[in-house]
N, C-alpha and C positions, 0 to 999 in steps of 0.2 A: 666844919663844911669840907668837904671830900673835892678835890679838883683833880680832872683826868689829865695827865700831861700827855701829849702826843710828841713824841720825838722823831726823828727821822728814820728810825726803824719802824715804829707805829705807822708812818706814813705807807711804807713799803709794803706792809702787811695788809692795808686797807685795799690797796690798788691791786695786790696779787690775788685777793679775794673776789674783787669785782671781775677782774679778767676770767677767773676760772668760771665763774657764774655765766658770764659771757659766751664763753666756750662751750660749755653744757648746753645752752639754749640754742647757739648755732648747730650744734652736732644733731639736737632733737629736731631741729627744722629739716636739716638735711635728710635725715632716716624719714621724717614724714613725706617727704617729695617723693623719696625711691619708692617708698610704699604706696604712692597714690594719693596720698592724703596731705591736701594743703589746708591750713586754717584759713578760715572766711578771713580774718583780718588780714592775713598775709596774701591772699589771692587776689583780693581786690581793696587795696589800701584806700582809706576814706577820702583822699585827694585825687584817686584816680576812677575813670568811669569803667564799669564792667564791661569786659570785651569777649564776646563769643568767637572762639577761634574756630576757623574751616578747617582746619587741619584733622585728619582722621585719627580717633583715639589709640595710643599705643597698645598692642597687646601685652596684657600682664601674665608672664609665666605661672602657671598652676603647680605647685608642689603636691606631689602625693606620698602618701607613705611607702615605704618599701612593701612590694609584693601586691599592691592594688594598682588596676589598669582602669583608665576611663573608655569608654566607646570611643572609637575612632570617628573622625568626622567624615564627610564624603570625600574630600579632597586627599584624605590619608589612607583610604581604601586600596590596598595592594593588589593588583592583578596578577602578578607572578608568584613564586613561590612565598609560603608564610612559613613561619618560624613558631614552632609550639614547644617553650622551654628549650631543650637541647636538640629537637627534631625538626627537621625541614620537611614541610608538607608541601610538595608541588601540586600546583592545579590541575583538573582532570583534563586530560587531552581527548577529543573525540576522533577516533581514527577515519581516515577518508573511506568514502564507500567504494568498494572496488566492484565495478561492475563487469561482468564477462563480455566477451567480446562477441559480436554477431558472428554465427557461424561456428563458433567453438561448442565443444560439449559440456554438459554440466551434469550432476549426479541429483536425480530427484530426492529429497530427503525423508520421504514418506516409503517410497519403494525401492531406492537405490539403483533404479535403472538410468541408463546413460540417455540424456537428451539433448535437443540441440537448440542453442539460443537463437531466437529469431528478432528481426525488427522491432516489431510492436506486437507484443504478446497480447495485450489487453485489446486489442482489435482483431485477433485473430479466432477464425473458426477452425476447429479441428474437425476435418470431415474423414470419417470411415466408412468404406462402401466397395461397391463392385465395379462393373463395368457401366452401370448407370450413372456412376458418379466419378470414374475416373478419367479426368481430361478437364481443362478449362472450358470446354465448350458443352459439357453436361449439364442438364438442367439443374441440379442441385448446387454446381459451383457457380453458375450464372445467377441463380438467386440469392446466393450468400453473398456474392459481391455486391449485387444490387442493394443488399441491405447493408453496406459498409463495411464488410468484413474483408479479410486477407485470409485465403483459405490454404490450409495447410493438410493436403490429403495423404491418408494411410490406406492401403489396400490395393485389391487388384482385381481385374475381371476374371469370372469365374469362381469367385469365392463367396463365401457366405457365414453364416454362424456356426455351420457346421461343414460346409463343403469347401473342398480343396480344389484349387483348379487343375483340371485335366489338361490344359495348354502349356500352363508355364511353370507348374509343380509349386506355386504358391499357394502357402497354408491358410486356413480359414481362420477368421477374426482372432479369434482367443488364442489360438495356438501361435499365431504371428505376433501378438501383443505380448504374451507371456515369454517367448523367446527371443525377445529383443530383435526382430526381424524388422519391426518398425521403429525408426527412432522420432520419437513424437517430440514437439515443441516444450521448451523448460518454461515453467513457470505457471501463471493462472490465465489461460485463453478465456475470452469472453463466452464463447459458444462451444459445445463438443456437441457433434452430431454424428448418429450411426444410421446409416441407409442400408437396406439389404433385404435378403429374403428370398429373391428371384431363382439363385441357384441352389438353394436349399428346396424349393420347389420341385426344381427340373431334377434333382438327383434323388428325388424321394425321400428325403430326410423326415424324421419323425416328428409329431407334436414335442413329444416329450425331451429328444434330443435338442431340438430349435429352442427349446424354453431354457434347458439347463445351460447351454452355451452362451445364448445371450444374458442370461442372469449372470453368470460369471463374468462375461466382458463387462458389463455394466457396473458390477461392484469393483472391478479391478480399475475402471476408468473413474470412478467415484472416488477411489482413494488416491489415484495419481492426481486428480483435478477437483478437489474437495470445495473449491470456490467456484466453479464455472457452471454454466446452465447446460443441462444435458437434454437432447431432444433425440427421439427416435422417429424415423421415417420409415414406412412400410414399403410394401411390393407394388410397383406399378403394375397397374392389370385394367383388363377389363372388369367390368361389374360380373357377379355371378350369374345373373339371367343373362349377360351377353357371353357367356362362355369363359369367365375369368378361371374358372377351374381350380387347381391347386394353389395357383399364385394368388387368386383371392382368398382363399382359405388361410395361407400364411399371413396374409396383411390382416386378417381378422384375427388370427392367433397373436400376432405382435401387438396389436391393438388391445386386446384384453390383457395381456401381459403388462402392458406399459400403464393400462388404468390401476392394475393391482400393484404395481411399484410406484405409483404416484410420479409417472415421468410422462413430461409431454409429448405427445405424440400427433404425428401428421400422417394421415392415410391416403395414398394415391391408389389404393384399391380398385377404385372405379373411375379413375380418370381418362382412360382412354374412350371409356363409352359416354361418360358425364361431359366431358369438356371436348368431346369431338376430335380426340387425337388419334384415332385409327386410322386416319387419311394420312397421318404423317409418321407411319411407321416404316424404317429402314428394313425391318425383318418383322419376326413375330413379337418380339419384346422392346426392341431399340428405336429410339425416335431418331428422325433425321434432323437436322442443324434447325430446320424451322421449327419442327414438332418440339425439339428441346427449348428453343426459345419460348414457345407457347406454354409448355410444361412449367418452366422457370417463372413465367408471369403469376402463374397458378400457386405455385408454392412460395413464391415472395408474398403473395397476398395472404397465404396462411399464416406464415411466421409472423407477418406484419401485425394481423390481428391477434396473435398471442403475445403481442409487445417483445418480439424477439428480434428487432432490429438492433443494428449497433447501438444507435443513439438511447434507445429505451434501456436496453440491458447496461450499458455503461453507465448511466444516469441513477440507476436504480437495481445495482445486482444482487440485492438480496430477496426482492419479492419473484419467488417462483416456487412451483409445488413441490417441495421436497421433503414437508414435515410428516406426509403420510406414506412416505417411502420406506418399506423394512428393508433392514440393511442385512438379513439373513435368510 
């Protein structure tokens, strides 16, 4: 029979082994707690009730392999410069819009001509004409203001599509336009109106010269203001049967030209007769202030019927008869 003798040294070895096993178990428990895992028996001892803690769980940092990045959460998206590798990418900066000052000059990008900046270009009607339209009390200007426009006038008495003024030396419409004698508004006016023909009739201009100059002028205006509505107003006159003569003929010539070009046309070629304006003439062709007021009402009604008032044009600027207009 073999007997095992335990001496003082054997006792010490036994105690040392039990202590080492306890240390290893304690180290394992601590590592489990740090990693977020607690054995059920340790978390809820049998002699203690389970308790749900109201404290928010702690965030556990995620370890990712080198060179691998996770999508950033909303709170980590940077609004400033970003760094990609070794290159810093700055966020795009939108430059402020610099608007030219009213009254200053600007270059038209299509024509290169100098133009003037006006306060409200989208409510502006550019009016080109002769003495029938020169002045705030003339019937074309009154009508345009009544329709809601601010009028910017270019032209002079005694001029026309071909006619140069014999009184002040002003050039005809096309020459004044191309020589920069006129400084037109900058931008896209709501309406561009050309009125005339009376001085061409008085000076004996031929049909061919009138049509050639009118066509060249309107082509230039279309290039200058491609987004604007274009209107042609003919020659104020008596009807042909009432002695309208050459003035009535020029009005009819311009009407046919506008029809061919697809341009909106208003014909005042018989207004002195039809609307009984002969009694309000200051001379053979010009109206008194009362006559101008009456003619303005007629023009306003014509333009409104064509939906050319400022509210209609501004609310629907693309619907106008331009698609049939030849450009050559």
